[in-house]
Every structure is written in C-alpha cells, then in structure tokens.
Kinemage of the C-alpha trace (Angstrom):
@kinemage 1
@onewidth
@group {chain A} dominant
@subgroup {mainchain}
@vectorlist {calphas} color= white
{ca unk a 1} P -54.535 110.460 22.113
{ca unk a 2} L -57.694 112.308 21.156
{ca unk a 3} L -58.375 114.427 18.098
{ca unk a 4} L -60.751 117.305 18.295
{ca unk a 5} L -61.940 119.394 15.376
{ca unk a 6} L -63.970 122.483 15.831
{ca unk a 7} L -65.161 124.036 12.613
{ca unk a 8} L -67.489 126.569 14.250
{ca unk a 9} L -66.121 129.766 15.774
{ca unk a 10} L -66.187 130.088 19.555
{ca unk a 11} L -65.746 126.344 20.303
{ca unk a 12} L -64.628 125.238 23.735
{ca unk a 13} L -63.522 121.931 25.271
{ca unk a 14} L -62.482 121.026 28.792
{ca unk a 15} L -60.228 118.087 29.805
{ca unk a 16} L -59.589 116.576 33.180
{ca unk a 17} L -56.111 115.002 32.898
{ca unk a 18} L -53.972 113.457 35.625
{ca unk a 19} L -51.490 116.008 36.950
{ca unk a 20} L -48.748 113.362 37.323
{ca unk a 21} L -48.940 112.527 33.598
{ca unk a 22} L -47.232 114.294 30.705
{ca unk a 23} L -49.854 116.247 28.786
{ca unk a 24} L -49.488 118.109 25.522
{ca unk a 25} L -51.581 119.421 22.635
{ca unk a 26} L -50.500 119.504 18.951
{ca unk a 27} L -52.119 122.295 16.977
{ca unk a 28} L -53.033 120.887 13.534
{ca unk a 29} L -55.114 123.690 12.098
{ca unk a 30} L -56.255 127.113 13.279
{ca unk a 31} L -55.365 128.931 16.469
{ca unk a 32} L -56.539 128.012 19.955
{ca unk a 33} L -56.132 129.275 23.474
{ca unk a 34} L -55.066 126.751 26.056
{ca unk a 35} L -55.311 127.720 29.767
{ca unk a 36} L -55.073 131.347 28.831
{ca unk a 37} L -52.160 131.106 26.321
{ca unk a 38} L -52.572 131.311 22.585
{ca unk a 39} L -51.118 128.609 20.282
{ca unk a 40} L -51.020 128.869 16.460
{ca unk a 41} L -51.143 125.986 13.990
{ca unk a 42} L -48.172 123.629 13.753
{ca unk a 43} L -47.128 124.197 17.361
{ca unk a 44} L -46.827 121.715 20.245
{ca unk a 45} L -48.026 122.918 23.608
{ca unk a 46} L -46.544 121.034 26.579
{ca unk a 47} L -48.359 121.569 29.929
{ca unk a 48} L -46.579 121.630 33.287
{ca unk a 49} L -47.523 118.926 35.737
{ca unk a 50} L -49.057 121.342 38.232
{ca unk a 51} L -52.760 121.006 37.526
{ca unk a 52} L -55.315 118.533 36.345
{ca unk a 53} L -57.492 120.659 34.063
{ca unk a 54} L -56.934 121.862 30.480
{ca unk a 55} L -59.346 124.323 28.827
{ca unk a 56} L -59.106 124.918 25.066
{ca unk a 57} L -61.089 127.452 23.103
{ca unk a 58} L -60.880 128.836 19.563
{ca unk a 59} L -62.417 132.000 18.200
{ca unk a 60} L -62.220 130.848 14.531
{ca unk a 61} L -62.163 127.043 14.851
{ca unk a 62} L -59.203 124.678 15.282
{ca unk a 63} L -58.146 121.023 15.085
{ca unk a 64} L -55.988 119.716 17.871
{ca unk a 65} L -54.461 116.368 18.972
{ca unk a 66} L -54.381 115.848 22.744
{ca unk a 67} L -51.616 113.556 23.985
{ca unk a 68} L -51.485 112.324 27.542
{ca unk a 69} L -49.568 109.508 29.193
{ca unk a 70} L -47.968 108.343 32.358
{ca unk a 71} L -44.232 108.952 32.409
{ca unk a 72} L -42.082 105.795 32.263
{ca unk a 73} L -39.292 107.315 34.355
{ca unk a 74} L -36.827 104.926 32.747
{ca unk a 75} L -33.574 105.617 30.965
{ca unk a 76} L -33.653 105.652 27.157
{ca unk a 77} L -30.963 104.084 24.994
{ca unk a 78} L -30.742 105.104 21.317
{ca unk a 79} L -28.777 103.370 18.600
{ca unk a 80} L -29.306 104.467 15.017
{ca unk a 81} L -33.018 104.810 14.270
{ca unk a 82} L -33.989 102.609 17.227
{ca unk a 83} L -34.909 103.593 20.802
{ca unk a 84} L -35.337 101.242 23.737
{ca unk a 85} L -35.421 101.090 27.542
{ca unk a 86} L -32.860 100.120 28.749
{ca unk a 87} L -29.733 99.237 26.750
{ca unk a 88} L -29.790 95.609 28.041
{ca unk a 89} L -32.814 94.676 25.894
C-alpha cells in the first residue's frame, strides 16, 4: 500500500503494477483521473486485470491510497467478525 498526496494542481503519477494482481485506488481527498476515468473523494477505484500501468492525475490536487496484491485464490470462511482461509483452520 502506498499513499500519495498532491497538494499542487496538475500533479501526475505513474505506476507499473503486475497485471495478474488485484489493484485498486482509494480516493481520500480531492478528485483524480485514473486511466482516463474521473474518481471523486471517498470512492474506491478497482482496476481490471488487463494491463500493467496506472496513470493518475489531478487538476486541483488529491490524496490517494494505492493498494496492490497478489490474489490468494483460496476460499474464505467467515464466522462472526472473523475471516479465515479455509474453514479447517
């Protein structure tokens, strides 16, 4: 997870992320454009696994959290407030 804060207008950032990973951006403050689509504050942007580059820009400045991780591809068992993989554990 990476946190980027751009106070100055016109900020841009480029990420090279593995295309087989799950990649998403949480907009904390401001509005940004990610790969050509605009995302306002308090929105989660989930990228499809069909490319390995993410470009973010903001005309007025924004703060974003970039989440990226390899999928576990395991079943998930939930019981009450707890989650685990798999139920046998």
